Residue frames as a rotation matrix with the C-alpha (Angstrom) as fourth column:
UNK 1
0.770 0.629 0.104 124.77
-0.625 0.777 -0.073 90.88
-0.126 -0.009 0.992 139.57
UNK 2
-0.088 -0.887 0.453 127.00
-0.549 0.422 0.721 87.89
-0.831 -0.186 -0.524 139.79
UNK 3
-0.739 -0.220 -0.637 127.65
-0.674 0.255 0.693 85.51
0.010 0.941 -0.337 136.85
UNK 4
-0.889 0.452 0.076 125.18
0.438 0.886 -0.153 82.95
-0.136 -0.103 -0.985 138.07
UNK 5
-0.105 0.862 -0.495 122.39
0.311 -0.444 -0.840 85.51
-0.944 -0.243 -0.222 138.40
UNK 6
-0.229 -0.173 -0.958 123.31
-0.754 -0.591 0.286 86.85
-0.615 0.788 0.005 134.94
UNK 7
-0.961 -0.120 -0.249 123.18
-0.249 0.769 0.589 83.34
0.121 0.628 -0.769 133.41
UNK 8
-0.616 0.788 -0.007 119.83
0.650 0.503 -0.569 82.70
-0.445 -0.355 -0.822 135.01
UNK 9
0.048 0.585 -0.809 118.43
-0.146 -0.798 -0.585 85.98
-0.988 0.146 0.047 133.71
UNK 10
-0.591 -0.377 -0.713 119.88
-0.756 -0.052 0.653 85.25
-0.283 0.925 -0.254 130.27
UNK 11
-0.984 0.176 0.014 118.25
0.171 0.932 0.319 81.84
0.043 0.316 -0.948 130.25
UNK 12
-0.274 0.920 -0.279 114.91
0.569 -0.078 -0.819 83.20
-0.775 -0.383 -0.502 131.54
UNK 13
-0.037 0.269 -0.962 114.84
-0.569 -0.797 -0.201 85.86
-0.821 0.540 0.183 128.72
UNK 14
-0.824 -0.289 -0.487 115.66
-0.565 0.469 0.679 83.22
0.033 0.835 -0.550 126.10
UNK 15
-0.850 0.524 0.051 112.86
0.476 0.807 -0.349 81.02
-0.224 -0.272 -0.936 127.44
UNK 16
-0.125 0.834 -0.537 110.44
0.263 -0.494 -0.829 83.78
-0.957 -0.245 -0.157 127.20
UNK 17
-0.331 -0.146 -0.932 111.42
-0.773 -0.525 0.357 84.56
-0.541 0.839 0.061 123.70
UNK 18
-0.990 -0.045 -0.136 110.96
-0.107 0.862 0.495 81.03
0.095 0.504 -0.858 122.73
UNK 19
-0.559 0.827 -0.061 107.49
0.674 0.410 -0.615 80.87
-0.483 -0.385 -0.786 124.39
UNK 20
-0.046 0.527 -0.849 106.39
-0.243 -0.830 -0.502 84.13
-0.969 0.183 0.166 122.79
UNK 21
-0.576 -0.231 -0.784 107.53
-0.803 -0.020 0.596 82.83
-0.153 0.973 -0.174 119.37
UNK 22
-0.925 0.371 0.078 105.68
0.378 0.921 0.091 79.50
-0.038 0.114 -0.993 119.91
UNK 23
-0.192 0.936 -0.294 102.45
0.510 -0.161 -0.845 81.37
-0.839 -0.312 -0.446 120.89
UNK 24
-0.158 0.120 -0.980 102.88
-0.642 -0.766 0.010 83.68
-0.750 0.631 0.198 117.87
UNK 25
-0.859 -0.269 -0.435 103.39
-0.508 0.541 0.670 80.76
0.055 0.797 -0.602 115.47
UNK 26
-0.806 0.589 0.048 100.45
0.538 0.766 -0.352 78.82
-0.245 -0.258 -0.935 116.97
UNK 27
-0.087 0.811 -0.578 98.12
0.227 -0.549 -0.804 81.76
-0.970 -0.201 -0.136 116.67
UNK 28
-0.393 -0.256 -0.883 99.26
-0.768 -0.436 0.468 82.35
-0.505 0.863 -0.026 113.14
UNK 29
-0.971 -0.079 -0.228 98.67
-0.202 0.780 0.592 78.86
0.131 0.620 -0.773 112.13
UNK 30
-0.568 0.822 -0.046 95.28
0.711 0.462 -0.529 78.33
-0.414 -0.333 -0.847 113.79
UNK 31
-0.074 0.565 -0.822 94.08
-0.204 -0.815 -0.542 81.66
-0.976 0.128 0.175 112.43
UNK 32
-0.576 -0.286 -0.766 95.00
-0.779 -0.093 0.620 80.45
-0.249 0.954 -0.170 108.94
UNK 33
-0.963 0.266 -0.033 93.30
0.256 0.949 0.186 77.22
0.081 0.171 -0.982 109.32
UNK 34
-0.271 0.926 -0.263 90.11
0.645 -0.028 -0.764 78.68
-0.715 -0.377 -0.589 110.64
UNK 35
-0.217 0.087 -0.972 90.27
-0.473 -0.880 0.027 81.35
-0.854 0.466 0.233 107.99
UNK 36
-0.887 -0.134 -0.442 90.39
-0.447 0.495 0.745 78.77
0.118 0.859 -0.499 105.27
UNK 37
-0.771 0.635 -0.040 87.62
0.609 0.718 -0.336 76.81
-0.185 -0.284 -0.941 106.86
UNK 38
-0.190 0.747 -0.638 85.39
0.264 -0.587 -0.766 79.83
-0.946 -0.313 -0.086 106.99
UNK 39
-0.353 -0.062 -0.934 86.18
-0.766 -0.554 0.327 80.93
-0.537 0.830 0.148 103.40
UNK 40
-0.978 -0.018 -0.207 85.54
-0.138 0.802 0.581 77.29
0.156 0.597 -0.787 102.15
UNK 41
-0.584 0.807 -0.091 82.29
0.689 0.433 -0.581 77.06
-0.429 -0.402 -0.809 103.86
UNK 42
-0.027 0.539 -0.842 81.13
-0.075 -0.841 -0.536 80.39
-0.997 0.049 0.063 102.61
UNK 43
-0.616 -0.241 -0.750 82.16
-0.746 -0.127 0.654 79.58
-0.252 0.962 -0.101 99.09
UNK 44
-0.966 0.257 -0.038 80.43
0.244 0.947 0.209 76.20
0.090 0.193 -0.977 99.18
UNK 45
-0.268 0.910 -0.317 77.24
0.602 -0.098 -0.792 77.77
-0.752 -0.403 -0.521 100.45
UNK 46
-0.144 0.108 -0.984 77.49
-0.498 -0.867 -0.022 80.50
-0.855 0.487 0.179 97.75
UNK 47
-0.860 -0.224 -0.459 78.09
-0.510 0.428 0.746 77.92
0.029 0.876 -0.482 94.98
UNK 48
-0.798 0.600 0.057 75.17
0.581 0.791 -0.190 75.78
-0.159 -0.119 -0.980 96.32
UNK 49
-0.063 0.802 -0.594 72.86
0.203 -0.572 -0.794 78.78
-0.977 -0.170 -0.127 96.25
UNK 50
-0.344 -0.142 -0.928 73.84
-0.791 -0.488 0.369 79.58
-0.506 0.861 0.056 92.63
UNK 51
-0.984 -0.004 -0.180 73.29
-0.104 0.831 0.547 76.03
0.147 0.557 -0.817 91.59
UNK 52
-0.529 0.844 -0.087 69.89
0.649 0.336 -0.683 75.97
-0.548 -0.418 -0.725 93.27
UNK 53
-0.016 0.498 -0.867 68.91
-0.267 -0.838 -0.476 79.21
-0.964 0.224 0.146 91.66
UNK 54
-0.561 -0.211 -0.800 70.05
-0.811 -0.056 0.583 78.12
-0.168 0.976 -0.139 88.08
UNK 55
-0.977 0.111 -0.184 68.62
0.040 0.936 0.351 74.61
0.211 0.335 -0.918 88.27
UNK 56
-0.531 0.824 -0.199 65.48
0.524 0.133 -0.841 75.52
-0.667 -0.551 -0.502 89.96
UNK 57
0.042 0.601 -0.798 64.60
-0.319 -0.749 -0.581 77.92
-0.947 0.279 0.160 87.26
UNK 58
-0.176 -0.272 -0.946 65.77
-0.967 -0.131 0.218 76.03
-0.183 0.953 -0.240 84.19
UNK 59
-0.821 -0.404 -0.403 66.46
-0.492 0.859 0.142 72.32
0.289 0.315 -0.904 84.15
UNK 60
-0.579 0.561 -0.592 64.15
0.516 0.814 0.267 70.43
0.631 -0.151 -0.761 86.44
UNK 61
-0.985 0.158 -0.074 62.72
-0.037 -0.606 -0.794 73.36
-0.170 -0.780 0.603 88.43
UNK 62
-0.446 0.881 -0.156 59.39
-0.861 -0.374 0.345 73.55
0.245 0.288 0.926 86.75
UNK 63
0.020 0.528 -0.849 58.73
-0.220 0.831 0.512 69.74
0.975 0.177 0.133 87.23
UNK 64
0.219 0.014 -0.976 59.94
0.872 0.446 0.202 69.68
0.438 -0.895 0.086 90.98
UNK 65
0.150 -0.109 0.983 59.60
-0.140 -0.986 -0.088 73.13
0.979 -0.124 -0.164 92.49
UNK 66
0.950 0.215 0.226 59.35
-0.240 0.045 0.970 71.76
0.199 -0.976 0.095 96.09
UNK 67
0.682 -0.707 -0.187 62.71
0.726 0.685 0.057 70.12
0.087 -0.175 0.981 95.84
UNK 68
-0.178 -0.709 0.682 64.53
0.636 -0.612 -0.470 73.25
0.751 0.350 0.560 94.90
UNK 69
0.372 0.412 0.832 62.62
-0.357 -0.764 0.538 75.25
0.857 -0.497 -0.138 97.42
UNK 70
0.993 0.013 -0.119 63.66
0.097 0.490 0.866 72.81
0.069 -0.872 0.485 100.19
UNK 71
0.217 -0.976 0.013 67.34
0.960 0.212 -0.182 72.82
0.175 0.052 0.983 99.14
UNK 72
-0.144 -0.265 0.953 67.22
0.196 -0.952 -0.235 76.63
0.970 0.153 0.189 99.03
UNK 73
0.772 0.470 0.427 65.69
-0.361 -0.230 0.904 76.57
0.523 -0.852 -0.008 102.62
UNK 74
0.805 -0.494 -0.328 68.47
0.593 0.676 0.437 74.23
0.006 -0.546 0.838 103.83
UNK 75
-0.158 -0.876 0.455 71.18
0.811 -0.378 -0.447 76.49
0.564 0.299 0.770 102.45
UNK 76
0.083 0.223 0.971 69.58
-0.164 -0.958 0.234 79.49
0.983 -0.179 -0.043 104.07
UNK 77
0.961 0.276 0.028 69.30
-0.099 0.247 0.964 77.68
0.259 -0.929 0.265 107.45
UNK 78
0.468 -0.867 -0.170 72.95
0.874 0.483 -0.057 76.63
0.132 -0.122 0.984 107.24
UNK 79
-0.338 -0.653 0.678 74.22
0.616 -0.698 -0.365 80.12
0.712 0.295 0.638 106.39
UNK 80
-0.047 0.336 0.941 71.98
-0.377 -0.878 0.295 81.94
0.925 -0.341 0.168 108.98
UNK 81
0.820 0.388 0.421 71.71
-0.520 0.196 0.831 79.48
0.240 -0.900 0.363 111.91
UNK 82
0.876 -0.470 -0.108 74.52
0.482 0.845 0.233 76.96
-0.018 -0.257 0.966 111.84
UNK 83
0.178 -0.906 0.385 77.41
0.646 -0.187 -0.740 79.08
0.743 0.380 0.551 110.71
UNK 84
0.180 -0.155 0.971 76.95
-0.494 -0.868 -0.047 81.72
0.851 -0.471 -0.233 113.46
UNK 85
0.989 0.147 0.029 77.15
-0.106 0.545 0.832 78.95
0.106 -0.826 0.554 116.04
UNK 86
0.512 -0.858 -0.035 80.87
0.829 0.504 -0.244 78.51
0.227 0.096 0.969 115.15
UNK 87
0.914 -0.010 -0.405 81.46
0.164 -0.905 0.392 82.18
-0.370 -0.424 -0.826 115.80
UNK 88
0.171 -0.837 0.521 84.35
0.953 0.274 0.128 82.31
-0.250 0.474 0.844 113.24
UNK 89
0.340 0.106 0.934 83.62
0.554 -0.825 -0.108 85.86
0.760 0.555 -0.340 112.40
UNK 90
0.875 -0.068 0.479 84.61
-0.425 -0.578 0.696 86.74
0.230 -0.813 -0.535 116.04
UNK 91
0.840 -0.497 0.220 87.09
0.214 0.674 0.707 84.08
-0.499 -0.547 0.672 116.59
UNK 92
0.435 -0.662 0.610 89.39
0.873 0.144 -0.466 84.79
0.221 0.735 0.641 113.63
UNK 93
0.389 -0.269 0.881 90.00
-0.007 -0.957 -0.290 88.55
0.921 0.106 -0.374 114.48
UNK 94
0.861 -0.086 0.501 90.48
-0.508 -0.154 0.847 87.74
0.005 -0.984 -0.176 118.14
UNK 95
0.699 -0.672 0.243 93.23
0.609 0.738 0.289 85.12
-0.374 -0.054 0.926 117.22
UNK 96
0.300 -0.612 0.732 94.95
0.688 -0.392 -0.610 87.68
0.661 0.687 0.303 114.92
UNK 97
0.635 -0.089 0.768 94.85
-0.426 -0.869 0.252 90.30
0.645 -0.487 -0.589 117.72
UNK 98
0.903 -0.259 0.342 96.39
-0.227 0.389 0.893 87.83
-0.364 -0.884 0.292 120.06
UNK 99
0.549 -0.737 0.394 99.08
0.836 0.487 -0.253 86.91
-0.006 0.469 0.883 117.58
UNK 100
0.355 -0.430 0.830 100.02
0.264 -0.805 -0.531 90.54
0.897 0.407 -0.172 117.30
UNK 101
0.811 -0.041 0.584 100.28
-0.546 -0.412 0.730 90.82
0.211 -0.910 -0.356 121.05
UNK 102
0.791 -0.528 0.310 102.68
0.301 0.776 0.554 87.86
-0.533 -0.344 0.773 121.10
UNK 103
0.383 -0.682 0.623 104.82
0.776 -0.128 -0.617 89.45
0.501 0.720 0.480 118.37
UNK 104
0.518 -0.174 0.837 105.01
-0.292 -0.956 -0.018 92.62
0.804 -0.235 -0.546 120.28
UNK 105
0.858 -0.153 0.490 105.90
-0.454 0.222 0.863 90.76
-0.241 -0.963 0.121 123.45
UNK 106
0.702 -0.643 0.306 108.54
0.657 0.751 0.072 88.64
-0.276 0.150 0.949 121.70
UNK 107
0.398 -0.532 0.748 110.09
0.497 -0.560 -0.663 91.72
0.771 0.635 0.041 120.21
UNK 108
0.632 -0.067 0.772 110.14
-0.570 -0.715 0.405 93.41
0.525 -0.696 -0.490 123.65
UNK 109
0.854 -0.412 0.318 111.89
0.030 0.648 0.761 90.35
-0.520 -0.640 0.565 125.19
UNK 110
0.526 -0.702 0.481 114.38
0.839 0.335 -0.428 90.38
0.140 0.628 0.765 122.35
UNK 111
0.429 -0.343 0.836 115.11
0.065 -0.911 -0.408 94.07
0.901 0.230 -0.368 122.82
UNK 112
0.814 -0.119 0.568 115.68
-0.580 -0.136 0.803 93.64
-0.018 -0.983 -0.180 126.53
UNK 113
0.754 -0.542 0.371 118.00
0.403 0.828 0.390 90.68
-0.519 -0.144 0.843 125.89
UNK 114
0.428 -0.615 0.662 119.98
0.755 -0.159 -0.636 92.56
0.496 0.772 0.397 123.21
UNK 115
0.551 -0.137 0.824 120.27
-0.278 -0.960 0.026 95.68
0.787 -0.243 -0.567 125.22
UNK 116
0.852 -0.253 0.459 121.45
-0.437 0.141 0.889 93.80
-0.289 -0.957 0.009 128.27
UNK 117
0.612 -0.703 0.362 124.10
0.736 0.674 0.067 91.86
-0.291 0.225 0.930 126.22
UNK 118
0.269 -0.598 0.755 125.40
0.642 -0.473 -0.603 94.99
0.718 0.647 0.257 124.46
UNK 119
0.313 -0.181 0.932 125.31
-0.417 -0.908 -0.036 97.31
0.853 -0.377 -0.360 127.54
UNK 120
-0.455 -0.465 -0.759 126.06
0.376 0.673 -0.637 94.62
0.807 -0.575 -0.131 130.23
UNK 121
-0.738 0.297 0.606 123.37
-0.626 -0.635 -0.452 96.26
0.251 -0.713 0.655 132.27
UNK 122
-0.690 0.391 -0.609 121.70
0.205 0.913 0.353 93.24
0.694 0.119 -0.710 133.64
UNK 123
-0.735 0.454 -0.504 120.05
0.462 -0.209 -0.862 95.05
-0.497 -0.866 -0.056 136.59
UNK 124
-0.592 0.526 -0.611 118.15
-0.651 -0.759 -0.023 97.27
-0.476 0.384 0.791 134.14
UNK 125
-0.635 0.279 -0.720 117.25
-0.446 0.629 0.637 94.16
0.631 0.726 -0.275 132.14
UNK 126
-0.789 0.334 -0.516 115.81
0.586 0.662 -0.467 92.53
0.185 -0.671 -0.718 135.35
UNK 127
-0.598 0.611 -0.519 113.63
0.010 -0.642 -0.767 95.59
-0.801 -0.464 0.377 136.03
UNK 128
-0.500 0.424 -0.755 112.40
-0.852 -0.399 0.339 95.62
-0.157 0.813 0.561 132.54
UNK 129
-0.799 0.132 -0.587 111.76
-0.042 0.961 0.273 91.80
0.600 0.242 -0.762 132.61
UNK 130
-0.804 0.541 -0.247 109.51
0.420 0.223 -0.880 92.25
-0.421 -0.811 -0.406 135.58
UNK 131
-0.398 0.620 -0.676 107.41
-0.608 -0.730 -0.312 94.76
-0.687 0.287 0.668 133.61
UNK 132
-0.508 0.082 -0.858 107.28
-0.802 0.319 0.505 92.44
0.315 0.944 -0.096 130.63
UNK 133
-0.963 0.146 -0.225 106.15
0.215 0.921 -0.325 89.48
0.160 -0.361 -0.919 132.90
UNK 134
-0.452 0.859 -0.239 103.01
0.061 -0.237 -0.969 91.32
-0.890 -0.453 0.055 133.85
UNK 135
-0.132 0.380 -0.915 102.32
-0.925 -0.379 -0.024 92.02
-0.356 0.844 0.402 130.16
UNK 136
-0.780 -0.242 -0.577 103.03
-0.467 0.839 0.279 88.40
0.416 0.487 -0.768 129.41
UNK 137
-0.886 0.460 -0.064 100.61
0.328 0.522 -0.787 87.25
-0.329 -0.718 -0.614 132.14
UNK 138
-0.175 0.879 -0.444 97.84
-0.410 -0.475 -0.778 89.57
-0.895 0.046 0.444 130.76
UNK 139
-0.244 0.109 -0.964 98.42
-0.966 0.054 0.251 88.26
0.080 0.993 0.092 127.23
UNK 140
-0.957 -0.135 -0.258 98.18
-0.124 0.991 -0.059 84.66
0.264 -0.025 -0.964 128.54
UNK 141
-0.640 0.766 -0.057 94.91
0.205 0.099 -0.974 85.34
-0.740 -0.635 -0.220 130.32
UNK 142
-0.074 0.669 -0.740 93.40
-0.719 -0.550 -0.425 86.99
-0.691 0.500 0.522 127.30
UNK 143
-0.657 -0.305 -0.690 94.10
-0.746 0.398 0.534 83.86
0.112 0.866 -0.488 125.17
UNK 144
-0.615 0.474 0.631 91.27
-0.248 0.643 -0.725 81.82
-0.749 -0.602 -0.278 126.52
UNK 145
0.344 0.848 -0.403 89.39
-0.597 -0.133 -0.791 82.10
-0.724 0.513 0.461 123.25
UNK 146
-0.065 -0.513 -0.856 91.91
-0.979 0.198 -0.045 80.25
0.192 0.835 -0.515 121.15
UNK 147
0.904 0.411 -0.118 91.22
-0.397 0.909 0.131 76.59
0.161 -0.071 0.984 120.72
UNK 148
0.029 -0.891 0.453 94.09
-0.886 0.187 0.424 74.32
-0.462 -0.414 -0.784 122.11
UNK 149
0.935 0.142 -0.324 95.09
-0.306 0.785 -0.538 71.68
0.178 0.602 0.778 119.67
UNK 150
0.596 -0.700 0.392 97.91
-0.215 0.332 0.919 69.51
-0.773 -0.632 0.047 121.11
UNK 151
0.411 -0.468 0.782 99.09
0.815 0.572 -0.087 68.27
-0.407 0.673 0.617 117.69
UNK 152
0.665 -0.089 0.741 99.39
0.445 -0.750 -0.490 71.90
0.599 0.656 -0.459 116.41
UNK 153
0.878 -0.385 0.285 101.15
-0.473 -0.607 0.638 73.11
-0.073 -0.695 -0.715 119.54
UNK 154
0.417 -0.761 0.497 103.78
0.241 0.620 0.747 70.23
-0.876 -0.192 0.442 119.14
UNK 155
0.452 -0.284 0.846 104.17
0.890 0.071 -0.451 71.08
0.068 0.956 0.285 115.43
UNK 156
0.827 -0.113 0.550 104.78
-0.030 -0.987 -0.158 74.82
0.561 0.115 -0.820 116.32
UNK 157
0.758 -0.569 0.318 107.23
-0.436 -0.079 0.897 73.89
-0.485 -0.818 -0.308 119.17
UNK 158
0.321 -0.656 0.683 109.25
0.725 0.634 0.268 71.84
-0.609 0.409 0.679 116.67
UNK 159
0.591 -0.056 0.805 109.28
0.658 -0.543 -0.521 74.78
0.466 0.838 -0.285 114.34
UNK 160
0.899 -0.240 0.367 110.56
-0.401 -0.787 0.468 77.03
0.177 -0.568 -0.804 117.18
UNK 161
0.611 -0.695 0.379 113.26
0.003 0.481 0.877 74.63
-0.792 -0.535 0.296 118.09
UNK 162
0.321 -0.418 0.850 114.40
0.921 0.349 -0.176 74.32
-0.223 0.839 0.497 114.44
UNK 163
0.777 0.025 0.628 114.39
0.297 -0.895 -0.332 78.18
0.554 0.445 -0.703 114.07
UNK 164
0.794 -0.426 0.433 116.66
-0.593 -0.702 0.395 78.69
0.136 -0.570 -0.810 116.99
UNK 165
0.573 -0.661 0.484 118.99
-0.015 0.583 0.813 75.84
-0.819 -0.473 0.324 116.67
UNK 166
0.826 -0.263 0.499 120.33
0.521 0.016 -0.854 76.83
0.217 0.965 0.150 113.13
């Protein structure tokens, strides 16, 4: 390979490392956000159910049993009907799985880049890069389940730039 081709391959590998790092950071951040949301909602529902049980049986429960029964019914409806609509119990593990695939891909790109730099075997790096591109394409296609939040993507992009410009 001539120097121009080596420089282009080097640039391509670096871009793919940055993209994989961006996707890994994005999936990590969005997974943590949705995990906290899920935990918060579940804790709020549990606390509400406890309050209803305690108040319905002791303080004003005997005077107004219908109110507490209706509140208990609303909590049951939210936890059994509304919460499953968000599909957080399926979304959070899928996001974590995708994050792990991006970590593996980033590490593979880094290994190819480091091997090529140390061995100066850019032809082998090009062959390996072609294999990794297929893996990258499959990973990108599988990522359709993850919500796309532009503000979060930009935040993660800034983190990647900051991480690699030090």
